[in-house]
Steps between C-alpha positions, in 0.01 A plus 500: 500500500646304211222466239578131454407412858118534478492309171713218638289482815186476287649217294591312816150548640354365175726195518403440862131524410539248215690264727244530780220435249673184379550618143879508541681194632783516753783452252371765261428736789852467639656541155301816425531649847878477547605752230224742606616484862855566394406795278284644778782470752739666255254786459455536876874506560550756222264751661675817626587476866352738756844580638734647236804327641349153463654289228288412199508122472506337160427175327770300674352577840165381371668182376644431845159539663316312227740206496479479877125467534302452181590133460391393847225244465544278804700635793509535874365166619789364701347596833190283449643189342394575146735524204768764484601684187782659312521876527594670177788744510675731257864577430407837350636796695261791537600868488565627850570147626851390596628276220721311745207414726343157501191436289289505818644839600440637152142380509442651846637835383276494194197425719571803717522718190161368390356578846628857476353539154158377612484762774415747221249263339298346785216388270719281279354160587732303271807676637396421857434139400858478369628667817304263725633194318852645511484552876365147544781371277744663745319360804388851606139401558429787741575739213321283246167509686424874455615481138252217435224713652573781252429279198130588495276278290794282398477342844143401419545379143856370452528144633880501484521818709243366746707183548812708560307708754381186680860381515614824665206493743599145598859601573374782722244263657770307685564302181151355502245488218205474738238773501534799268777353279278200419209729415716680243623169359139391449430829323796448267378152409149625434645744248750257354459132600834399348713780640823318594588699811145494631487121454828456684388721787158335513670163539718640777200653677317167487808314625532744791150414625555128431258485207739273314256399227452864402877556511556209262222622272645851466861385463419227248314758294813714513708205376257452211545857374876526566759440225693174564837670548394750768757520781247487784333178379709263715409684819138528388487125440657439840237725660226297330656176622516640854137613488392158374695334780360728770146458367522123482460506123661256260803615307435631150431208270767410249382477140431171331782324319568635151315335214823379344586307817166321484560424135842350581340271757240391247781413259662273757774745603582525872304761690687790660625432854302690764710775658539456876787624715519370857737581779562637847558853632699570815624816676870528581549503879719811473203699369230353723501801734431736208163344415170515688264198507231690307731636228390393153695235310470501120617189312508550125642369173648708219625395160876436505516690171224732392246729669546594864134465586438211745355189339352361820478628856405382849451708813570385857629646827830464682331291770438235231876449443650259425241399244452274200378669181352407164488737203306414185268663248220523759710762681562704184460875529377542143378246240761610244783477757511153648753244611437247224611749233856527637712183531762662728399712799650662810315459828522781756368547851477846654391621841322832444517737795234723344271221382534637148586290198760752383837457676613768743812560710497280809334201333669160524544282194642174366486329162593189309720447201307441174300177522264311272132585527445141615767502772443360847704529818591865428655648815465875561670663798405861573845628582547849353391849608359730231688829535333716235 
């Protein structure tokens, strides 16, 4: 065995112990762990193969695997209504992998090479953790499950790995987080209360059993620890809004007016006009047969120029159409993203076949031209089929 492997494993175990004890915060833990994981994987892949004809993979193969899985923090929630995520990929071509193949094909080939390598090193917990995540990344959860089970004590001490394992169990549990998957999620949160994936899954598990207050609590905690520019935030905010609606809770409160606005009023300057967009949503007769009465209807406002995250959102059903709507700061999805901050907005209405906030093929949509954030009489006809 490569002499570096035991030393690297020991360093990882020490890091995990410090993290579990609370002496190393999440950011520092992730920063210190990533290069050790990569060096360990490089050492594993550089071990001599049992079969002499097997190719000896090098650093580029490791890069393909590492880029494909090490950055996954929040992934795999689309089946429960929680936020989705961006999967990292790599344009690096590994030795023994067809350079003309797609990135996904290159990654799959690299994963199989890792699996072959681990056959000669069955006790390599970190290698099996990488293999399990790689299989899950490819949607091969039946193969991921035994790999997870070969990770030894990592599956008892590493909250990120436990959350990934719960995710795979849920997929194999008829895409449900009830039962054993939820037990593993709870274990992950006991080890690491602010683990992003565990929080996302915990919210989904609560939503599944209609504990909407718990779903909001977990997801709002996830919002609080997530960088503002994260790609999954819009869907996460929509999930929170849906949970609040289903649980009969008020929409998230908009923040108080800025101090400078109050000062302007005190100086006799006119106060800012309250943002309120009103209008009517209808469904085009030609598309009426493609919608079911219980399909979800999302009505939302986005800035005409600026971030794509919805500024305000309402949720209804097709049976409510045609309907009158009002969007204002009370329907904001996040305090820092609200209607009153954007003078020009676009209003959209979408019938979601899946009930998810993220658009999917087969949804029906309609939208307005840019309007003022004080506009009334805005007419939205749902008249277009989402194709992809």
